[in-house]
N, C-alpha and C positions, 0 to 999 in steps of 0.2 A: 413726696415723690421727688427724685433728683431733678435738677434743672436741665432743660434741654439747651444744647449748645447750637448757636446759629452757624452757618457756613459761608464765608467768602473765600480766597485768592492764590496760590502759586505752589506748584507741586513739589514733592520731596523726591530725592533720588534713591531713597531707601528700598532695598530689595528684600522682600519677606521670604521666609523659608517655604519650599515645596509648593510654590504658587501654582504651577501648571497642574499638579495632581489635585490640589484643593479645588481649583476651578473645574477640573474634570469630574470630580465627585459631586459638586454642587450644581453645576449647570443644568443637568436633566430636570431638576425640580424647580428651577428658577426661570424657565423658558416660556412662562405664560403671563398674561396681564395681571398686575397686582401681586406678583410673587414677592415674598419678603424674606430676606436673610437677616438674622441677628448675628452680627460680628461681635461676640461677647468680649473680645479683647482687641479692639480696633487699632490700638497703638498708633503707628504713623500712617495707617490707611492703605498699606500696600495690597493686602488681600482684598479689601473692599473695592479698591480701584480696579483690580483685575476682574472681579466678579461683575462689577457694573459695566465694564467695557464689553465683556463676553455676553452678558445677559441684559439687553437693552430694555426689557420690560420689567425688570426687577428693581426693587429698592432695598436699601440697607439701613438697618438700625444699628448704629455703632456705639458700643459701650466701652468706657475706660475710666479708671479712677484717677488717672494722671492728667491734670489740666494742661500741662505742657504738651503732652502727646496729642490731646484733643485739638489744641491750637494748630499743630502741624497737620493733623489729619483734615482739619477744616480747610486749610489752604490746598492740600493735595486733592481733595474731593470737590472743590468749589465748582468745577465745570458740570457736576451732576445736579446741582441746585436742589430741586424739589424731590429728588430720588434718594436723598440722604437725610437722616436725622441722627445727630450725635448727642449722647447723654452721658454726663459725668456721674458715674456710679460704679460700684463693685458688681461683678457679674452675678453674684448670688441674688441680686434684685431683678433678674431677668423676667420673672413672671409679672412683676409690677410694670416694668417697661413695656412688655408686650401688651399688657392690658390697655395701656394708653396709646401705643403706636402701632400695634399689630393689625393684621387683616381681619376684618369682620366677615366671615364666610356665612353663606345662607344655604339652607337645604334646597334640593332640586324642586320641591313642591311645598306649598304651605306658606312661604314667605316669612317665616319666623326666624329671627336671628339665632344661630346655634351658639357660637362662642368666638372669642378672639384667639388667633394663633398666628404661626409663621410657617414658612415652607422649609426653612433650614436654620441651623445654628452652628456657628464656627467658634471653636476655642483655640487660640494660639497662646499656650500657657507659659508661665515663667516670667523672667525679667525681660524687658523689651530692649531693643537696640538703643533706643534713646537713653534709657536709664543706664545702660552699660557705658555708653559713649560720653555721657555727661559726668566727667570726673568728680565734680562737686557733689553728686548725688551719693557717692560713697559705696556703690554696688561692686565695683571692680577691685580685686586684690592687687592688680598690677600697678595701681597708682595710689600715691598717698593723698588722702582726702578726708574731710570730716566723715565720721562714722554715722551716716544718716540711714540710708537704705529704705526710707519710706516711699512707697509707690504713690501715695497721696501726700505730696510735699506739704509740710507744715501741720499735719494732722497726726496725733498720737505720738507715742514714744519712739525714740530713735534706737538704732543698734547700740550706740554708746550708752544710752539709758539702761538698756537691758544688760549689757556687759558689766556696768558699774553697780547694778542693784541686785541682780539674781545671785542666790547663794550657789555654792559649788555643786551641790547635787542637781539643782535646777538647770544650771548651765550644761552639765554633763548630759542630762536627759535631752535637752534641746539639741545638742550636737549629735547625739546618738540617734535620736528619733528623726530629725529633719535633715541631717547631713550624712547619716549612716557612717559616722566617723568612728573608726576603730580605736582611736586614741582619745576619745571624748573625755575620759576622766583625767588623763594627763594634761590635756589642754585646759580643762576647766580649773584644775589646781593651779596651773601656771598663770592663768588670767586673774584668779582671785589673789594670788600672791603679788602679782605685778601692780594691781590697782591700789594696793595699800599705800604705796609710795606716790603714785600719780594716777588719777582716773584716766580711763581710755577716752580719747577724743578723735583720734585719726586712725585710718586703716593701716598706714605704714607701721605703726607701733604694734597693732594687733598681729600683723603678718610676722613681725620679728618674734613675738612671744610664741605664736603657733609654731613657727619654724624651729625654734629652740626646743619645743616640747615634743616634737615628732622625731622618732628615731632616725639616725643618719641614713640607714639603708633605705628607709621609705622615702626620705627626701630625694634620694638619688634616682629612684625608679618609679615612684607613684604619682607623677605629675606634681602640680603646684601644691605644697603642703597645706595651704590655707583655703583651697577651693571648697572643701566640704564645710569648713567652719563658716565661710561667708554665705554659702547656700543655706545653711541651717539658720543663721541669724536673720537673713532676708525673709525666709518663710515664716519664722516666728514673729518678726516685727509686723508683717503684713497679713498674718493669719491666713496664708494662702491655701493650705490644704483643707481647712475647715470650710472656707468659702467655696472651694471646688466641690466638696462633698454635698453642699447645699445646692450649688448651681446646676450640676449635671442632671439630677432627677427633675429639677424644675424646668430645665431646657427641653428635656424629652417630653415632658407633660404639655408644653406649649407648642410643640411641633405637630402639624397636621399629619394625618395618616398619609403615607407615601412620601412624607418629608424626610430630611436627612440631618444627621448630627455628625460633624467632623471635629476631631480633637487632635492637636499637635502637642505632644508632651516632650520635655527635655531632660527629665531624670526619672528614675524608677519609681519614686514616690507618687508623682503625678500619674504616671502611666498605670500603676496598680489601681488607683482610684477609677480612672477611665475604664480600664479593662473590666474591673469588677462590675461596674454599673452596666456597661454595654452587654457583657456576657450574661450576667444574671437575667437581664430583661430580654435576652434572645432565646431563652429557654421556656418551654411550656410550663405553666403553673400547675403541674400535676405530678404525682409520684412517678418515678422512673419506670416502675413495673406496670403501670396502667396500660392496657392494650390499645386504648384509643384516647384521643384528646377531645373532651367535651367542647361544645360551642362556647366561645368566649374565654377559653382557657389556654389558647395557643400562645406562641411567643409574641411579645409586644414589639420586638425589634428583629431585623435581619442584618447580620454582620456583612459589611461590604468589603472588608479587608481580611486577609488571611493573617491573623495575628497582628503584630505592630509592624507597619511598613517603615523601612529605613530609607534614607536618602542614598542615591547612587554616588559613585565616586566622582562622576562629573559634576553633580550638584554640590558636593562638598568642596570640590576644587573651586567652583564658582562662588560659593558662599560658605565659608568655614563654619558658620553658626548652624549649618544643617547637620553637622557631624553627629550630634547626639539626639536628633529629633526622632520621635516615634509617632507615626500617624495611625489613628484608628477611626473607622467610620461605620455608621449603621443607618438603616432605613426603618422608619416607623411603620409597622404593619397594622396595628390596631390600637384603639384607646382602651384604657382600663376604666370600667364603670365606677 
């Protein structure tokens, strides 16, 4: 089981995305004694802080794989003392964390323990503000830095390792699958050719190679030419999408009936996974032409958002990182036997 992080001292000024809407969706199920939220991507603690301020009877279990983020969250949330537990782990271990730190509910009669669970789970997906702002972490294409991109610093292979070892076909597949890059093959060919003379070590050199590989017309009109390449490498290095596919169903399963799941996604790959899981479980488990729904076969979830909600123009003006966010939420209606 991942180690539990203690909490002491001094808040951060970081402003998370769509805070008011997230709190609006979560507050109704966190307004009772012993209510528990799992913030599966606690980051710098902004969403957790807002929830704890709004819901004084709730506590938060915060998960993050990045020890630096946890250290900052620990300071930001110090004033909540025993209402917060921080755990260094990837969010696909949510069931294990809840088993240790969740709420042990009991039935109305009989006195027997039912199971451990939580009232809500929040996912704020993708790369965090801390990781983008720390130039030395190598996530941002706008700065020349070591090609690292590991969310858990010091653990596993880096983006440079991947660029220097993968063959051309594998690189093209990564760029196409995780970056939805139209010019994946051209970029992969250019990378393999360039690394013969000198292995890749910095983001600046990668940006130069990608820019040269992308057609001039696209460079002029399609945003930063390296954006999709950096996204693809980051996802591959951190196994993000596979972890999300494991984490979402596990998070729903540990959420009590009438509890809620809220997810903020920042690109279409994340959003498709969230949409598929929530929409699939919001449909009755019966054939479409069945004239009635048998007991126990109704929808497991009720969608709380109409499609994916986007940030308003005012929100984007106040926080430019809200520009690409897509928010989805659902309420748990029943448990599956």
